[in-house]
C-alpha positions in Angstrom: -10.4 7.3 -50.7 -13.1 9.3 -50.2 -12.8 12.9 -51.0 -14.5 13.9 -47.7 -12.0 11.4 -45.5 -8.8 13.6 -47.5 -10.9 16.7 -46.3 -10.6 16.0 -43.1 -7.0 14.7 -42.4 -5.9 18.4 -44.1 -8.4 20.2 -41.5 -7.5 18.2 -39.1 -3.7 18.7 -39.6 -4.3 22.5 -40.0 -6.4 22.8 -36.8 -3.5 21.1 -34.7 -1.4 23.1 -36.8 -3.4 26.2 -35.1 -3.9 24.2 -31.5 0.5 24.8 -31.2 0.3 27.4 -27.9 2.5 30.2 -29.1 3.1 29.5 -33.4 0.0 28.9 -33.4 -1.5 32.2 -32.3 1.3 33.7 -34.0 0.9 32.8 -37.4 -3.5 33.6 -36.7 -2.8 37.0 -35.1 0.1 38.0 -38.2 -2.4 37.3 -40.7 -5.5 39.3 -39.0 -7.3 36.4 -38.7 -8.0 35.5 -42.2 -6.8 31.9 -41.5 -9.3 31.3 -39.1 -11.6 32.9 -42.5 -10.1 29.9 -44.8 -11.0 27.3 -42.4 -14.0 28.4 -42.1 -14.4 27.9 -45.9 -12.5 24.5 -45.8 -14.7 23.8 -42.8 -17.7 23.7 -44.8 -17.4 22.5 -48.1 -15.3 19.7 -46.0 -19.2 19.6 -44.7 -20.7 18.9 -47.8 -18.9 16.3 -48.9 -18.7 14.0 -45.6 -23.2 14.7 -46.3 -22.8 13.8 -49.5 -20.7 10.7 -49.1 -22.7 10.1 -45.8 -20.1 9.8 -43.4 -19.8 11.8 -40.1 -19.9 15.6 -40.1 -19.0 16.9 -36.8 -15.9 17.6 -36.9 -16.8 19.9 -39.4 -19.5 21.4 -37.5 -17.0 22.0 -34.7 -14.5 22.9 -37.3 -17.3 25.6 -38.0 -17.9 26.9 -34.5 -13.9 26.8 -34.1 -13.4 29.1 -36.9 -16.3 31.5 -35.8 -15.3 31.5 -31.8 -11.4 30.8 -32.2 -10.1 34.4 -31.9 -10.4 34.0 -28.2 -7.5 33.6 -26.9 -8.1 30.2 -24.2 -11.1 29.2 -26.2 -9.8 29.3 -29.3 -7.0 27.3 -28.3 -9.4 24.5 -26.7 -11.9 24.2 -29.8 -8.5 24.1 -31.9 -7.5 21.2 -30.2 -10.8 19.7 -29.7 -11.6 20.0 -33.3 -8.6 18.7 -34.3 -9.1 15.4 -32.8 -12.3 14.7 -33.6 -11.4 15.1 -37.4 -8.1 13.2 -37.1 -10.1 10.3 -35.0 -12.9 10.5 -38.2 -10.5 10.4 -40.8 -8.7 7.5 -39.0 -11.5 5.8 -38.6 -12.7 6.3 -42.2 -9.6 5.1 -43.2 -9.1 1.9 -41.2 -13.5 0.9 -42.6 -12.6 1.8 -46.5 -9.3 -0.7 -45.6 -11.1 -3.2 -44.7 -13.1 -3.7 -48.0 -10.3 -3.9 -50.4 
């Protein structure tokens, strides 16, 4: 499995966790929005690996936007949901494509 695919599974799962209405918000606020900064770094690293491996980059770009705007209550929730869906679908598509070749 490519590094970018593994990172998309990880970042997509974390975004899905942060999209849980009350729990995700409590975690983000209780750590003083530090999880958003950590996710920003992870999305940038994922974007670099995806670019090097010629894979889809839209999920990582959306993740960067989500990390920057995620502190806005309802917009942050919607962005976390959208980002997790895009990243997880892209990771699943890449995983399925890799299995066809082996």
